[in-house]
N, C-alpha and C positions, 0 to 999 in steps of 0.2 A: 459807929460811923465816925470817920475822921472829918473834921471841919478846919478850914483855913480861911482867915479873913480875906474877903475879896475873891474867893475861888468857889465855883460851883461844886458842891460835894459829890455830884455825879461824875465829875471830871477828875477826881483824885483816884489814882490807880488802886489804892487799897480798898476803895469803896466800890469798885466795879465788880459786877458778877459776870463770871465767864459765860460766854454763850454756849459753851459745851461743858457739861458737868464731867468731872473726872471721877470715875468709879475707883474706890480704894484698891480694887484688884489690880489696877494699872501700877499702883505703887508697890504692891507685893511683887509683881513681876519685875519691876526695876530693882527692887531690893535683893531678890534672890539671884538675879543676873549679876548684880554687883558683887555678890558673895560667891559667885561661881557654883551655885548649887541648882539642882533641877527641881521642877515641880514635883516629880515623883519622890525625890528624896525628902523634900519638905513635907509632903502629904504623909509619908511614912513616919517622919519624926513626930508629926502632929497626931498620928493615929487616925487619920481620916482617908477616904479614898482619893485617889488621883482625880477622878471625875469631879468630885465635890470642889477640890481646890482649883482645878481647871476652870470650872464654872465661875468661881469667884474671880479668878484672874482675868477671865474674859468678860466680866461684868454681867453675867447671866444670873448670878446668885449673890445675895447680900451677906455681909459679915454680921453674924449674930453674936451675942455675948459669949457663948461657948467657943466659937471660932476665934473671937478676939483674944480670949484667954489663952487658947492654944498657940495663936501667933505670938503672943507675948512670951510664952515659955520657949518657943522655937527660935524666935528672932531677937528677943530682948527688946521689943518695941512695945510700949505700954498698951494694954487692952483699951484703955480709955480713949487713946488716940485713934485706934481703928474704928471704934464705935462713933466717935465724933465725926470722922471722915465719912463714914457710912451715912450718918444723920444728915450731914451737910449735902451729900450727894442726893439723898432721898428728897430733901426739901427743895433742892434746885430743880429736880425732875418734876416734882408735883407743881412747882410754880411755873413750869413751862407748859403745863396742861391747861389750855385756854378754857375748856368747859368747866374744869374744877375751879379756876380762878373766877369765872362768872358765878358759879354757885357760892363761892366765898363772898363775893361782893353782895349777893342777895342776902346772905345770912347777916352780914355786917349792917345792911340797911334795916333789916328787921330788928337787930339788936339795938340800933341807934334810936328807933322809935319807942322801944320799951323803956 
């Protein structure tokens, strides 16, 4: 978290959490469009089905380690970045789940008593 003297940390742009999580599939879509290749061609290069890649691009499927390594080989973008983006997306989605956040508060209360 970035802090500046006299500024509320919640009001610093780099500390803000987007209200809408960005699935890494959106970034894949932008990348392949910028390179002028199709999802079918990328899927073929990666050795996966078009359906699997399309599900990732549409945010219906997550990027796992195997997929991240295949993306690295096909696009030259480090696997670790894809996994980090997926982890951040997953974290943000879970934090938006009100019932889970209540459960988390309950667990923290119990842990604080111990």
